[in-house]
C-alpha positions as CSV (number, residue, x, y, z in Angstrom):
1,M,0.3,0.0,-0.1
2,T,1.5,3.6,-0.6
3,T,1.5,6.5,1.5
4,S,-1.2,8.2,-0.1
5,E,-3.6,4.7,0.6
6,T,-1.9,4.3,3.8
7,E,-3.7,8.0,4.6
8,T,-6.8,7.0,2.9
9,S,-6.9,4.5,4.5
10,D,-6.1,5.3,7.9
11,A,-8.4,9.0,7.1
12,Y,-11.6,6.7,6.6
13,F,-11.4,4.7,9.4
14,T,-10.8,7.4,12.1
15,E,-13.4,8.9,10.4
16,I,-15.6,5.8,11.3
17,E,-14.5,5.8,14.8
18,A,-14.6,9.3,15.6
19,H,-18.5,9.5,14.6
20,F,-18.8,6.0,16.1
21,A,-17.7,7.1,19.3
22,H,-20.1,10.4,19.0
23,R,-23.3,8.7,18.8
24,R,-23.0,6.6,21.4
25,G,-21.7,10.0,23.3
26,T,-18.5,8.6,24.6
27,P,-14.7,7.5,23.3
28,F,-15.1,3.7,22.8
29,L,-12.5,1.3,21.7
30,F,-12.9,-1.0,18.8
31,S,-12.7,-5.0,19.1
32,S,-10.5,-6.5,16.2
33,K,-14.2,-7.9,14.9
34,D,-15.3,-4.3,14.2
35,W,-11.6,-3.5,13.0
36,A,-12.0,-6.2,10.3
37,L,-15.3,-5.2,9.3
38,M,-13.8,-1.1,8.4
39,K,-11.7,-3.4,6.6
40,S,-13.9,-5.5,4.6
41,W,-15.6,-2.3,3.9
42,Y,-12.7,-0.1,2.5
43,E,-11.4,-3.1,0.5
44,E,-15.1,-2.9,-0.9
45,G,-14.9,0.5,-2.1
46,V,-18.0,1.6,0.5
47,P,-17.2,5.1,0.4
48,L,-17.5,6.6,3.6
49,A,-20.7,8.7,3.5
50,I,-22.4,5.2,3.1
51,V,-20.6,4.2,6.3
52,L,-21.8,7.3,8.7
53,E,-25.5,7.7,7.2
54,A,-26.0,3.3,8.3
55,I,-24.5,4.9,11.9
56,D,-26.6,7.6,11.9
57,A,-30.0,5.1,11.1
58,C,-28.9,1.9,13.6
59,F,-28.5,4.8,16.2
60,D,-31.7,7.4,15.3
61,S,-34.3,3.8,15.3
62,R,-32.7,2.6,18.0
63,E,-33.4,6.0,19.8
64,K,-36.8,6.3,18.0
65,A,-37.7,2.8,20.0
66,G,-36.8,3.8,23.1
67,R,-34.1,1.4,24.1
68,K,-31.8,2.2,26.7
69,K,-29.0,0.1,25.7
70,T,-27.0,2.0,23.5
71,I,-25.1,0.2,20.1
72,S,-22.2,-1.5,21.6
73,S,-20.1,-3.1,18.6
74,L,-20.3,-1.6,15.4
75,S,-20.4,-5.4,14.1
76,Y,-25.1,-4.2,14.5
77,C,-24.2,-1.4,11.6
78,R,-23.3,-4.2,9.1
79,H,-26.6,-5.2,7.3
80,A,-27.7,-1.4,7.5
81,V,-24.0,-0.3,5.5
82,A,-25.0,-3.0,3.3
83,D,-28.5,-1.8,2.6
84,I,-27.6,1.3,1.9
85,W,-24.8,0.7,-0.4
86,A,-26.5,-1.8,-2.1
87,E,-29.7,0.8,-2.7
88,R,-27.1,3.5,-4.2
89,R,-25.7,1.2,-6.7
90,D,-28.9,-0.1,-7.6
91,Q,-29.8,3.4,-8.0
92,A,-27.0,4.4,-10.0
93,V,-27.5,1.4,-12.8
94,G,-31.1,3.1,-13.2
95,G,-29.7,6.5,-14.4
96,S,-31.7,8.0,-11.9
97,G,-29.1,11.3,-11.1
98,S,-29.7,10.2,-7.3
99,V,-25.8,9.5,-6.8
100,P,-22.6,9.8,-7.7
101,E,-22.1,7.3,-10.2
102,A,-25.0,8.9,-12.5
103,D,-23.4,12.2,-12.3
104,P,-20.2,12.1,-10.6
105,R,-19.3,16.3,-11.8
106,G,-22.4,17.3,-11.0
107,A,-22.3,15.6,-7.9
108,L,-18.0,16.9,-6.8
109,E,-19.9,20.5,-7.9
110,A,-22.2,20.5,-5.0
111,V,-19.6,19.5,-3.1
112,I,-17.1,22.3,-3.8
113,A,-20.5,24.4,-3.6
114,S,-20.8,23.2,0.1
115,L,-17.4,23.9,0.8
116,R,-17.7,27.8,-1.2
117,E,-20.6,28.3,0.9
118,A,-18.7,27.4,4.6
119,A,-15.5,28.9,2.8
120,D,-17.9,32.5,3.0
121,A,-18.6,32.4,6.4
122,A,-15.6,31.2,8.2
123,E,-13.5,34.0,10.2
124,P,-11.0,36.0,8.1
125,C,-8.3,32.9,10.1
126,F,-9.4,30.6,8.5
127,R,-10.3,31.8,4.7
128,V,-6.5,30.8,3.4
129,T,-6.8,26.8,4.2
130,F,-10.7,26.7,2.5
131,D,-9.2,28.4,-0.3
132,A,-6.8,26.1,-0.4
133,T,-9.0,23.0,-0.3
134,L,-10.9,25.0,-2.6
135,E,-8.4,25.1,-5.3
136,E,-7.1,21.4,-4.9
137,L,-11.2,20.3,-5.2
138,H,-11.2,22.1,-8.6
139,E,-7.9,20.2,-9.7
140,I,-10.0,16.7,-8.9
141,A,-12.7,18.2,-10.9
142,G,-10.4,18.2,-13.7
143,A,-9.2,15.1,-13.6
144,A,-10.1,12.2,-15.1
145,M,-11.3,9.7,-12.1
146,S,-13.7,7.1,-11.1
147,V,-15.7,7.4,-8.4
148,P,-13.7,5.7,-6.2
149,E,-10.6,7.6,-7.3
150,T,-12.2,10.6,-6.5
151,E,-14.0,10.0,-3.4
152,D,-10.2,8.7,-1.8
153,R,-8.6,11.8,-3.2
154,L,-11.6,13.8,-1.9
155,V,-11.3,11.8,2.2
156,Q,-7.3,12.7,1.9
157,A,-8.8,16.4,1.6
158,E,-11.2,17.0,3.6
159,Q,-8.4,15.1,6.4
160,R,-5.3,17.8,5.1
161,L,-8.5,20.9,5.7
162,I,-9.4,20.5,9.2
163,E,-5.4,19.7,10.4
164,S,-4.6,22.9,8.8
165,L,-7.5,24.6,9.9
166,L,-6.6,23.4,13.6
167,S,-3.3,25.4,12.5
168,A,-5.1,28.0,11.8
169,M,-6.8,28.2,15.0
170,P,-6.1,31.4,17.4
171,E,-3.0,29.8,20.1
172,G,-5.1,30.5,22.7
173,E,-8.7,29.4,21.6
174,R,-7.0,26.1,19.8
175,D,-4.7,25.3,23.4
176,T,-8.4,25.2,25.1
177,L,-9.8,23.3,22.7
178,L,-6.7,20.6,22.6
179,S,-6.9,20.7,26.5
180,A,-10.6,20.1,26.5
181,V,-10.0,16.9,23.9
182,D,-6.9,15.3,26.5
183,S,-9.2,16.4,29.5
184,E,-11.9,13.8,28.5
185,L,-9.5,11.0,27.4
186,A,-7.8,11.1,30.4
187,R,-11.2,9.8,32.0
188,Y,-10.6,6.4,30.1
189,T,-8.1,3.5,30.3
190,M,-6.4,2.8,27.0
191,P,-4.9,-0.2,26.4
192,N,-1.3,1.4,24.2
193,E,-0.3,4.4,23.0
194,E,-1.4,3.9,19.5
195,T,-4.9,3.8,20.2
196,R,-4.2,6.3,22.6
197,R,-2.9,8.3,19.8
198,K,-5.9,7.5,17.6
199,T,-9.1,8.0,19.9
200,R,-7.4,12.1,21.1
201,E,-6.9,12.7,16.6
202,A,-10.3,11.1,16.2
203,N,-12.2,13.3,18.3
204,L,-10.0,16.5,17.8
205,W,-10.8,16.3,14.4
206,R,-14.9,16.1,15.1
207,R,-14.6,19.6,17.7
208,V,-12.4,20.9,14.1
209,R,-15.8,19.7,12.5
210,R,-18.1,21.0,15.0
211,R,-16.0,24.7,15.9
212,V,-15.4,25.6,11.8
213,A,-18.6,24.2,10.1
214,V,-16.8,21.9,8.3
215,P,-19.0,20.3,5.1
216,R,-18.6,16.3,4.5
217,L,-16.3,16.2,1.3
218,S,-18.0,13.0,0.2
219,L,-19.4,12.4,-3.5
220,F,-22.0,10.4,-1.2
221,G,-23.1,13.7,0.5
């Protein structure tokens, strides 16, 4: 696996971990079974946005049903992921125009428009970072790439965007945000340093995304 591919897969896994933990309301450590499931989705080309949508659907369903016990494994979401992904692929074959495969250029233009809207609303200290990402997205739009290749590039672009937004954040605010993440993690016992690093990164990205109102950079919404 190349460095670029490794960065893309790491971002894919980190986003899923962060979103699952966010919906649970607590930091959460995936089991080896959950990691294998994420890896299979990545290798099968299931878009990140589809996995996140399925996670939301599962948690929303339990909450509406009034079930007090929360979801304790990513495996609980595997059927929702399979169903949503199959539905989107079927729509693409039917040419409904509602999925990226039916109109990839239109889907990418929608992503660019969403990011431009966020850039226009952003504080001055973040404008340069947004502009750089918009330029990168225009380069992606001008390249002849498949939908999976484009989606991988968008995952990488989003990862760089969030990291750059954190760097561009006023020092005092950045320090406060980092302290909040570390204080939250201090309440939990981590099995090893690598797990702690990934959990910290996932929570940090989530907070930056929420703070700067970063839209999801995905052809799948």
